[in-house]
C-alpha positions, -999 to 999 in steps of 0.1 A, spaced: 56 522 590 60 497 561 53 465 581 23 443 583 -4 457 608 -16 417 306 -7 426 287 -29 438 259 -13 440 225 -8 477 226 18 478 199 35 455 175 64 453 150 58 444 114 88 429 96 95 437 60 130 428 46 155 454 57 128 475 74 112 474 109 79 494 111 68 503 147 32 509 156 25 532 186 20 519 221 36 498 247 39 461 243 58 431 256 86 413 238 97 377 242 122 372 270 150 356 249 158 389 231 190 408 240 193 438 217 225 457 224 246 483 207 283 486 203 285 510 232 271 481 254 238 499 259 202 492 246 191 504 212 169 535 208 145 553 184 164 579 164 151 614 171 157 624 135 152 604 103 181 583 90 188 589 53 214 561 47 208 531 70 171 535 65 164 498 75 171 509 111 153 543 109 127 533 135 148 514 160 185 507 162 219 519 174 225 550 151 214 586 153 216 609 123 252 619 131 263 582 130 242 576 99 260 604 81 294 591 92 286 557 78 273 572 46 306 591 41 325 558 47 303 541 20 311 567 -6 348 567 2 348 529 -5 326 530 -36 345 559 -52 372 532 -60 348 513 -84 334 519 -118 298 516 -128 298 478 -129 316 475 -96 291 499 -81 262 480 -95 275 447 -82 288 457 -47 270 488 -35 242 468 -18 267 445 -1 288 473 12 258 493 23 243 463 42 276 454 59 284 490 69 249 496 83 250 466 107 266 490 132 231 504 134 214 471 140 196 467 173 217 434 175 250 451 167 267 438 198 258 402 187 268 407 151 302 422 161 307 397 190 308 426 215 284 416 243 314 414 266 329 449 272 363 434 279 367 417 245 378 435 213 350 444 188 351 427 154 358 449 124 331 432 103 297 419 113 290 382 115 278 371 81 258 340 73 276 314 52 257 317 19 256 355 21 293 356 28 301 333 -1 281 355 -25 298 386 -12 332 371 -15 327 359 -51 313 392 -63 330 418 -42 361 404 -26 380 435 -37 360 457 -12 373 437 18 405 457 23 385 489 21 360 477 47 385 466 73 421 471 83 421 438 103 455 423 97 443 387 101 415 393 75 442 407 52 460 374 54 430 351 48 407 371 25 421 353 -6 407 320 8 369 320 6 364 292 31 388 306 58 374 341 53 338 331 57 346 309 86 364 338 103 336 364 98 308 339 106 290 334 139 284 303 159 248 311 163 231 311 129 201 330 143 222 361 148 242 362 116 233 387 89 210 386 71 192 356 87 183 375 118 161 398 97 138 368 90 136 355 126 102 366 138 110 357 174 139 381 173 121 411 157 86 407 171 78 436 195 114 447 193 121 478 215 92 472 239 94 461 275 103 424 277 80 399 294 83 363 303 58 336 293 35 346 322 34 383 312 58 395 339 77 426 328 114 420 329 136 449 341 171 452 354 188 471 382 219 491 388 234 492 423 238 528 434 246 527 472 251 500 498 259 494 535 229 513 546 208 507 578 171 505 567 174 532 540 138 546 539 141 578 519 160 590 489 154 626 479 171 653 460 174 691 467 164 702 432 192 727 433 210 717 401 238 698 418 222 664 412 232 652 446 210 627 463 204 622 500 196 588 516 181 587 551 186 558 575 160 548 601 184 555 630 185 592 621 214 597 597 211 612 563 240 608 538 249 630 509 260 614 476 275 631 446 264 624 410 293 600 406 278 580 436 306 588 460 294 594 495 305 622 518 322 607 549 305 632 572 267 628 575 245 655 560 223 652 591 227 633 624 199 633 649 205 598 662 204 610 698 169 624 694 153 597 672 133 570 689 139 536 674 155 502 684 173 472 668 141 451 669 132 436 636 101 454 625 102 485 647 82 511 629 96 541 649 125 561 638 136 587 612 107 584 587 107 612 562 126 640 546 117 668 521 135 698 508 117 731 504 109 739 468 130 771 472 158 753 490 184 768 466 176 802 481 164 795 517 184 763 525 154 748 544 145 711 547 119 693 568 121 659 586 96 636 602 108 614 631 97 596 663 107 610 697 100 602 733 90 631 755 88 619 791 67 588 790 50 598 757 59 588 722 53 614 695 59 620 659 77 653 652 80 674 621 109 698 622 125 724 600 163 727 596 186 749 576 218 738 559 250 753 572 261 786 557 297 774 557 292 739 543 265 731 517 268 694 526 260 696 563 228 707 582 231 733 609 218 711 637 212 741 659 187 755 634 160 730 643 125 744 648 96 720 657 68 726 633 44 701 647 42 673 673 15 646 675 11 621 704 12 585 693 -10 561 713 10 531 701 44 524 686 32 513 652 14 531 623 35 562 625 31 573 589 62 592 579 58 608 544 66 644 538 64 661 504 59 694 487 32 692 459 30 715 428 10 740 449 41 746 471 25 734 503 39 709 527 19 676 529 22 654 560 10 618 560 2 605 595 -8 569 605 -39 561 624 -22 558 658 -14 521 658 -26 489 675 -50 471 651 -83 481 636 -80 518 646 -97 512 680 -97 549 691 -132 563 698 -164 553 681 -151 555 646 -114 556 650 -88 583 644 -89 581 607 -126 589 604 -124 616 631 -116 649 614 -108 665 647 -78 642 651 -45 646 632 -38 609 630 -49 589 600 -48 620 578 -32 638 550 -23 673 564 -15 703 543 2 734 557 20 765 544 56 769 557 66 798 535 76 831 551 76 816 586 108 832 599 85 855 619 51 847 633 36 812 632 57 783 621 30 773 596 -2 787 583 -34 771 570 -39 774 532 -71 793 526 -85 766 503 -80 737 527 -113 717 526 -123 719 563 -112 754 574 -148 763 580 -158 730 597 -158 735 634 -155 698 641 -124 694 620 -88 704 623 -80 730 596 -48 712 587 -67 682 574 -66 679 536 -79 642 533 -88 616 558 -97 579 563 -61 566 558 -46 538 578 -9 541 574 2 555 541 38 544 535 55 562 507 37 588 485 49 607 455 40 636 432 36 628 395 59 651 375 36 647 345 43 635 309 75 652 296 57 664 265 21 670 274 23 674 312 -6 649 315 -9 637 351 12 665 366 6 671 402 -13 638 411 -3 624 445 0 586 446 2 568 480 4 532 491 -18 526 522 -8 496 543 -38 473 550 -49 454 581 -52 417 574 -67 413 539 -58 440 514 -32 465 504 -42 495 483 -29 524 461 -47 557 462 -46 590 444 -50 618 470 -76 645 463 -87 674 484 -114 667 510 -118 631 502 -124 602 526 -103 571 518 -125 547 538 -104 533 567 -116 519 591 -149 514 574 -132 498 545 -99 480 537 -92 481 500 -126 476 482 -141 455 510 -158 463 543 -138 462 575 -161 477 601 -196 467 589 -214 494 609 -193 522 594 -192 506 560 -230 506 554 -233 543 566 -246 562 536 -227 593 547 -193 575 543 -189 588 507 -154 573 504 -131 572 474 -121 538 463 -84 529 456 -71 528 420 -58 493 429 -59 468 458 -43 434 461 -49 406 486 -25 393 512 -17 363 490 4 387 469 19 407 497 11 422 532 27 457 533 25 480 503 54 503 496 43 532 475 64 542 445 65 567 417 51 573 382 81 571 360 88 604 342 125 601 336 143 606 303 165 575 300 138 547 296 109 560 274 90 527 276 84 532 313 68 566 309 35 568 328 40 535 347 34 537 385 60 514 399 57 502 435 64 472 457 55 452 487 77 451 518 68 417 530 67 397 498 94 416 479 71 418 449 76 446 424 45 458 405 34 484 380 1 501 372 -6 518 339 -36 539 332 -58 529 302 -65 562 285 -98 549 271 -113 534 303 -94 554 328 -88 522 347 -54 510 359 -39 479 343 -17 457 365 17 443 355 40 423 377 77 431 375 103 405 374 141 406 372 154 399 337 160 363 329 186 347 306 206 373 287 181 402 294 204 420 319 238 411 304 249 447 301 279 462 320 270 472 355 235 457 355 222 431 379 190 410 381 183 405 418 177 425 450 171 421 487 135 412 493 124 438 520 114 468 497 114 497 521 110 528 499 113 543 464 130 575 453 136 598 424 167 617 414 168 653 401 166 640 365 135 619 373 151 585 372 136 559 395 152 541 424 142 518 453 157 508 486 156 473 501 174 453 528 180 416 536 174 421 573 148 448 584 165 462 615 175 498 621 210 486 630 216 462 601 238 477 574 224 454 546 204 481 529 210 488 492 198 515 468 190 503 432 183 522 400 155 507 378 167 500 342 147 490 311 171 469 291 149 469 260 152 505 250 170 537 260 167 573 251 188 585 221 224 595 229 228 630 243 191 634 248 193 630 286 226 649 291 228 674 320 256 694 336 255 693 374 264 724 392 297 721 411 296 709 447 321 723 472 331 695 496 349 698 529 344 662 539 364 633 526 347 613 498 341 575 499 341 561 464 312 538 455 321 501 453 293 479 440 289 445 458 259 430 441 264 406 412 244 395 381 230 360 386 238 337 358 210 328 333 204 295 349 200 311 383 180 342 375 149 344 397 114 356 391 113 369 426 141 387 446 170 367 460 166 350 493 180 365 525 217 358 528 228 337 557 254 363 568 242 394 587 264 423 576 282 441 604 268 474 615 286 504 600 294 535 619 289 569 603 315 574 576 327 538 578 331 518 546 315 484 547 339 455 539 341 442 504 324 410 494 358 394 489 368 400 525 336 389 542 332 355 558 302 334 569 289 350 600 277 318 616 310 301 612 327 332 625 304 333 655 311 296 662 348 302 660 346 330 685 326 309 709 349 279 705 321 256 693 336 226 675 306 216 655 280 242 643 258 213 633 252 200 668 277 170 666 257 151 639 274 123 620 284 126 584 256 103 574 231 125 591 246 156 575 240 141 541 204 134 547 181 150 521 147 166 521 145 173 559 150 156 592 123 154 620 130 151 656 115 117 666 123 80 662 95 59 646 63 73 632 60 111 637 36 125 663 15 156 664 38 186 668 70 169 656 93 191 635 117 186 607 140 209 588 138 209 550 152 231 522 176 228 494 191 196 480 217 192 507 199 198 540 221 209 570 208 197 603 211 231 621 192 252 596 163 249 571 126 254 565 104 244 595 79 217 587 55 205 613 35 172 616 -2 177 625 -32 154 620 -13 129 598 4 153 574 35 174 572 30 212 566 48 245 568 47 274 592 40 309 579 65 336 589 39 362 600 49 371 636 77 346 634 104 358 658 134 346 678 113 332 706 92 310 683 124 300 665 139 291 699 111 268 707 115 251 673 153 247 678 149 232 713 124 207 698 151 197 673 177 192 700 196 225 699 201 249 728 188 280 711 180 298 678 206 319 661 181 333 636 144 332 628 145 332 590 116 344 569 106 348 533 113 312 524 151 317 530 154 279 526 131 275 497 94 272 492 75 240 498 49 241 471 36 205 478 27 210 515 -2 229 531 5 258 554 -6 244 588 4 272 612 2 310 609 6 339 634 27 318 657 35 337 689 56 319 716 67 331 750 98 310 746 90 285 774 66 262 754 75 226 747 64 226 711 51 251 685 17 236 689 17 249 725 22 285 713 -5 309 704 -15 306 667 -43 313 642 -56 277 643 -45 246 625 -47 251 587 -60 287 592 -38 312 574 -36 340 548 -1 331 535 17 318 505 48 296 504 71 325 497 65 332 535 76 298 547 94 302 581 128 287 589 155 286 616 192 285 621 199 267 654 230 265 676 244 248 707 267 276 720 
């Protein structure tokens, strides 16, 4: 499934007093900016020209309707003055009124916090306020009805102190002259390393390995989230969840609680004409006798309840034997041609060892392929037909279902909706193809093409004999990255939504193992794809109501809602029974669409099941804590939720380890260590005197706890770390027993206890039977041999129960 097996200066802002001029393109703004409007949302580009507050005609917080409203207010005020009064005060009143349109309006009106009252006048710089007061004090009662200002407006000092701001960079008009504030305003923010800073909105939580989010395209704007165990949940546009599952085939789905099990419910797609035929298609693992298979089935939604599938309507469209339990593929989608596309894995194990050239290069096998079939008009006759233009229908040595081949294990594919204005790119199919041991890749799927596996992995040769074959004629990926960046690509979507115009055309995807978020953008001149890393917003970037700047690191899948907005799903513990999965919406905090441009009216949904209101649990990390990479795995493992059960709120949850110790009656979860030992910093190894080969110590944060931490091992005169590839409970158990504990409570991964940037990685691919005396006695890749980075440092939580 999903497991292991620049910014060029495209646009800029020129500043002229009172005017911002935008040049076309996408660029990157400095990270300290926090433009925000009085409605607590990002600024926008007005769709129609402003005629009054023209200094913000290109970017700000006013559309033409608000602009006209402010102009009417201006004339109501100025009608009270003669010619001299107009000449002296018109520019002051105009400037002050128009600051509601400033992209920094929330700062000027001290309104970043939605719970605080908005000021009636913008924050004015001292000298400007003094001039305004001396020349135009008589306009103050007309500009504001603030009772406190009415009491102090006769006193210049008190008035200007009251309307001033603590931060002189943000007062008017000084902020107009601050190049660091206005440069590239309205473009995607980046940090000093060029990493694009986006924010998130929590949409759903308490899910068990959520691996698909789809919509029915029926006008209701519901979205459906599938769990690996075989449950699909229906959510309404307000994010409330129906208590009764939309689909429940848990009894048929083959999976397990094992961390990393690739079997299970893997894919879901609604028929393009679902609104009329009520059909949907699912992809899942089953066991038939002693055989494991992947099954693609058709279901219909119940006639009596639009939010529940008729489970008796299942018809098996296709079954394929799986020779191993991994590399099961799992994507289903309907492309713009109306046909059903099925993405299968190569059959598993490693290196596609099946036959002379593997399943993927064998066109007579259905594994390692992109299949295309016609499921229309199948109520009578065959359950699917072969499209007449499938590329190998006349090839006797090929299965006619094959549309493309040479794929290893494509995990998450999507269809580009196309540019909203030009339709450019419409219909392209993007896929992430999980690599073997060196590279991950992103491909665009085209009819009849060979995508290289097992001859190639990414751009490099994997099987030398197949790779040098002149008849390979393979298509290279649009992008590939090495395992120092991540080890299991999760394909995403080209953003074509309405709400965040800066993201239009960006292919946004991730990596399951490293938790890295990435984006590709096509260069129209070279037709090459430029890479950008995506980070969570730092500092004030995500300080908007409802936004967060962190996510669980195991990125399982991406999704799109009916309006084209982008989402992804991740979890803190990748097990089919762990209810730690969350759905996040991707948000660009630098620019939004104009008000009312993205409005839609969902069709009504008749519900028979009870509704569970959405309760967000994730929080915004403070500016000093905001990470470049996703947050670390939490120590507590959320309890498994049953269908329809609401997970406990964050306020009611307790530390799972302490709770477990209390249940078991263990007096000291730290193994009876002394207070002095508990305060020891930077790690503790398990021997007295000089360390010996194979000795371990636990390290981590400033205050190290003796029962948990990053595993560091002493080999050949140096301390080093252990990579978390293949790290499991048995290996962790060996480590804990070395450290004097009876067993391991958790094998932690992804540098849960911090990265050790100063040490070398000494062990990788550690595989223990559980009976070994030390980690050195276990099977491993060799001392110092690895393909890891320190964000993969392994750790343990040990116990004595």
